[in-house]
C-alpha positions in Angstrom: -30.8 11.9 -37.8 -28.0 13.3 -35.4 -24.7 11.6 -35.3 -23.4 11.4 -31.7 -19.6 11.9 -31.6 -17.6 8.9 -30.0 -14.6 9.6 -27.9 -11.7 7.5 -26.8 -9.4 8.4 -23.9 -5.9 7.7 -23.1 -5.4 8.1 -19.5 -2.7 7.7 -16.5 -3.9 6.4 -13.1 -1.5 6.7 -10.0 -1.3 5.2 -6.7 0.0 8.6 -5.4 2.3 11.5 -6.5 5.6 9.4 -6.4 3.8 6.1 -6.6 3.0 3.4 -9.4 1.7 4.7 -12.7 -0.6 3.0 -15.2 -1.3 4.0 -18.8 -4.6 2.8 -20.4 -7.0 3.6 -23.3 -10.9 3.4 -23.0 -14.1 4.6 -24.7 -15.6 5.3 -21.4 -13.3 7.2 -19.0 -15.7 7.6 -16.2 -16.6 3.8 -16.2 -13.1 2.7 -16.5 -11.7 5.2 -13.8 -14.5 4.0 -11.5 -13.4 0.4 -12.1 -9.8 1.2 -11.0 -11.0 3.2 -8.0 -13.2 0.3 -6.7 -10.6 -2.4 -7.7 -13.4 -4.0 -9.7 -11.0 -5.8 -12.1 -8.2 -8.0 -10.8 -4.9 -7.3 -11.9 -1.9 -4.7 -11.8 -3.9 -1.6 -10.7 -5.8 -3.6 -8.0 -2.5 -5.2 -6.8 -0.7 -1.9 -6.5 -3.6 0.3 -5.4 -3.5 2.4 -8.5 -6.8 4.3 -8.1 -6.3 8.0 -8.9 -7.1 9.4 -12.4 -4.3 12.0 -12.8 -4.1 12.6 -16.5 -6.3 12.0 -19.6 -6.4 12.9 -23.3 -9.5 12.7 -25.6 -9.4 11.4 -29.2 -12.1 11.0 -31.9 -10.0 8.3 -33.6 -9.4 4.9 -31.8 -6.3 4.3 -33.9 -4.7 7.6 -32.7 -5.7 6.9 -29.1 -4.1 3.5 -29.2 -1.1 4.9 -30.8 -0.7 7.6 -28.0 -1.2 5.0 -25.4 1.6 2.9 -26.9 3.8 5.9 -27.1 3.1 6.9 -23.3 3.8 3.3 -22.2 7.3 3.8 -23.7 7.9 7.1 -22.1 10.3 7.2 -19.2 8.8 7.7 -15.7 10.1 11.4 -15.6 8.5 12.3 -18.9 5.2 10.9 -17.7 5.4 13.0 -14.5 6.1 16.0 -16.5 3.1 15.2 -18.8 0.9 14.8 -15.6 2.1 17.9 -14.0 1.5 20.0 -17.2 -2.3 19.2 -16.9 -2.6 18.4 -13.2 0.4 20.1 -11.2 -1.0 19.0 -7.8 -1.8 15.4 -8.9 -5.4 15.8 -8.0 -7.8 12.9 -8.6 -9.5 13.9 -11.8 -12.4 11.4 -11.3 -14.8 13.8 -9.6 -14.4 16.3 -12.4 -15.7 13.8 -14.8 -19.0 13.7 -13.1 -19.8 17.3 -12.9 
């Protein structure tokens, strides 16, 4: 019997380069980004049109993922921007890359 590795993701969604940011955690990044993109779930990201996946990290341990999510939520906006630009300097929507 093969064991399938489970992954957890900490991610940042944005309304645009200098727009509103949202930090979250999920075990299915493609599904969750799609929910944000289609405004399937009422709340903050729907209200502020936060629908572009601009950053994510992958973890094998849910506790480490949650710890990182909490850390990122405490970051100042400029630190989050630097983090995003380190991975995604042009702030491209990474959602399409997930489905390749």
